[in-house]
C-alpha positions as CSV (number, residue, x, y, z in Angstrom):
1,X,0.0,0.0,0.0
2,X,2.9,2.3,0.8
3,X,4.4,1.5,-2.6
4,X,1.2,2.4,-4.3
5,X,1.0,5.7,-2.4
6,X,4.6,6.6,-3.4
7,X,3.9,5.8,-7.0
8,X,0.7,7.9,-6.9
9,X,2.5,10.8,-5.3
10,X,5.8,10.7,-7.2
11,X,5.7,8.3,-10.1
12,X,9.0,6.6,-10.8
13,X,11.1,9.2,-8.9
14,X,12.3,7.6,-5.7
15,X,13.5,10.9,-4.2
16,X,10.7,12.3,-2.0
17,X,10.5,15.8,-0.7
18,X,9.8,16.6,2.9
19,X,6.2,17.4,1.9
20,X,5.8,14.1,0.2
21,X,7.2,12.2,3.2
22,X,4.6,14.0,5.4
23,X,1.8,12.9,3.0
24,X,3.0,9.2,3.4
25,X,2.5,9.4,7.1
26,X,-1.2,9.7,6.5
27,X,-1.6,6.8,4.2
28,X,-3.0,4.5,6.8
29,X,-5.8,7.0,7.3
30,X,-6.8,6.9,3.6
31,X,-9.7,4.7,2.4
32,X,-9.7,1.3,0.8
33,X,-12.6,-1.0,-0.2
34,X,-12.7,-4.4,1.4
35,X,-15.6,-6.8,1.9
36,X,-17.8,-4.3,0.0
37,X,-17.1,-1.6,2.6
38,X,-15.1,1.6,2.3
39,X,-12.9,1.9,5.4
40,X,-9.5,3.2,6.5
41,X,-6.5,1.3,5.2
42,X,-5.5,0.6,8.8
43,X,-8.8,-1.2,9.5
44,X,-8.6,-2.9,6.1
45,X,-5.2,-4.4,7.0
46,X,-6.7,-6.0,10.1
47,X,-9.6,-7.5,8.1
48,X,-7.1,-8.8,5.5
49,X,-4.8,-10.4,8.1
50,X,-7.8,-12.0,9.9
51,X,-9.1,-13.4,6.6
52,X,-5.6,-14.7,5.8
53,X,-5.5,-16.5,9.1
54,X,-9.0,-18.0,8.6
55,X,-8.2,-19.0,5.0
56,X,-5.1,-20.9,6.2
57,X,-6.8,-22.5,9.1
58,X,-9.7,-23.7,7.0
59,X,-7.7,-24.3,4.0
60,X,-10.1,-22.2,1.8
61,X,-8.6,-19.5,-0.3
62,X,-12.0,-18.1,-0.9
63,X,-12.0,-16.7,2.6
64,X,-9.2,-14.4,1.8
65,X,-10.3,-10.7,1.6
66,X,-8.0,-8.3,-0.1
67,X,-8.4,-4.5,-0.2
68,X,-8.9,-2.4,-3.2
69,X,-6.9,0.7,-3.0
70,X,-8.7,3.9,-3.7
71,X,-7.3,7.2,-5.1
72,X,-4.6,8.4,-2.8
73,X,-4.9,12.0,-4.1
74,X,-8.2,12.6,-2.3
C-alpha cells in the first residue's frame, strides 16, 4: 500500500520531498474498499490479516479478503 502511495505521489522518482514524506505518514488513514465496505486502510489491514489466518486454518482460499486501493490523491 505504501508503494502504491509513493507511485501515486511521485511516479518513478524515488527521491521524496519533505512534503511528500509527510503525505505518506497519512496513508493508513486513507480509504480502501474491502468486503464491500469503504474503510480506512489501517482497518482494512486488520480485516485482511484475519481473513488470511482463517483462510489458512480452514484451507479455503475463498475466505481471503484483499483490499482495493482507492485514489490516494483525495
